C-alpha positions as CSV (number, residue, x, y, z in Angstrom):
1,X,-4.0,-8.2,12.6
2,X,-1.9,-7.9,9.5
3,X,-2.6,-5.8,6.3
4,X,-2.2,-7.4,2.4
5,X,-1.8,-6.3,-0.2
6,X,-3.8,-7.9,-3.4
7,X,-3.1,-7.5,-6.7
8,X,-5.2,-7.2,-9.6
9,X,-5.9,-11.2,-10.3
10,X,-5.8,-11.7,-6.5
11,X,-8.6,-9.2,-6.1
12,X,-10.4,-10.3,-9.2
13,X,-10.5,-14.4,-8.0
14,X,-11.1,-12.5,-4.5
15,X,-14.4,-11.1,-5.6
16,X,-15.2,-13.7,-7.9
17,X,-15.3,-16.4,-5.0
18,X,-12.1,-18.4,-6.8
19,X,-9.2,-17.5,-4.7
20,X,-7.8,-20.9,-3.2
21,X,-8.5,-21.5,0.4
22,X,-5.5,-20.6,2.0
23,X,-5.0,-17.0,0.3
24,X,-9.1,-16.9,1.0
25,X,-8.4,-17.9,4.6
26,X,-5.7,-15.1,4.6
27,X,-7.5,-12.2,3.7
28,X,-10.9,-13.2,5.7
29,X,-8.3,-13.4,8.9
30,X,-6.6,-9.4,7.9
31,X,-6.9,-6.5,6.4
32,X,-6.8,-6.2,3.0
33,X,-5.6,-3.3,0.7
34,X,-5.1,-2.7,-2.7
35,X,-2.5,-0.4,-5.0
36,X,-3.6,2.5,-6.7
37,X,-2.1,0.7,-10.0
38,X,-4.7,-2.3,-9.4
39,X,-7.6,-0.1,-8.4
40,X,-7.2,1.6,-12.0
41,X,-7.4,-1.9,-13.5
42,X,-10.3,-3.0,-11.9
43,X,-11.7,0.2,-13.3
44,X,-10.3,-0.1,-16.8
45,X,-11.7,-3.5,-17.0
46,X,-15.0,-3.1,-15.9
47,X,-15.2,-0.1,-18.3
48,X,-13.7,-1.9,-21.3
49,X,-16.1,-5.2,-20.6
50,X,-19.0,-2.6,-20.3
51,X,-20.3,-3.8,-16.8
52,X,-23.7,-2.9,-16.4
53,X,-24.4,-0.7,-13.4
54,X,-24.9,-2.7,-10.8
55,X,-21.6,-4.7,-11.3
56,X,-20.2,-1.0,-11.7
57,X,-21.7,-0.4,-8.1
58,X,-20.2,-3.7,-6.4
59,X,-16.9,-2.3,-7.9
60,X,-17.4,0.8,-6.6
61,X,-18.7,0.0,-3.0
62,X,-15.8,-2.6,-2.8
63,X,-13.1,0.0,-3.6
64,X,-14.6,2.5,-1.1
65,X,-13.8,0.3,1.8
66,X,-10.8,-1.1,1.0
67,X,-7.8,1.1,1.8
68,X,-5.8,2.6,-1.3
69,X,-2.6,2.6,-1.1
70,X,-0.5,5.6,-2.8
């Protein structure tokens, strides 16, 4: 199994279920990883858009499960 590093836009599309079929298949078949700046951008977006507690909890859960590259 390979490790795939997604950028902020790809993570956003993946979480929303709008990632095109081929990349979505690659993510599902391999290990997902994100970089520290991507995690920061996702949180920045959530705070700027004033996400509610449920959406923020979902993001936190996602980030807790995805290995983050330093």
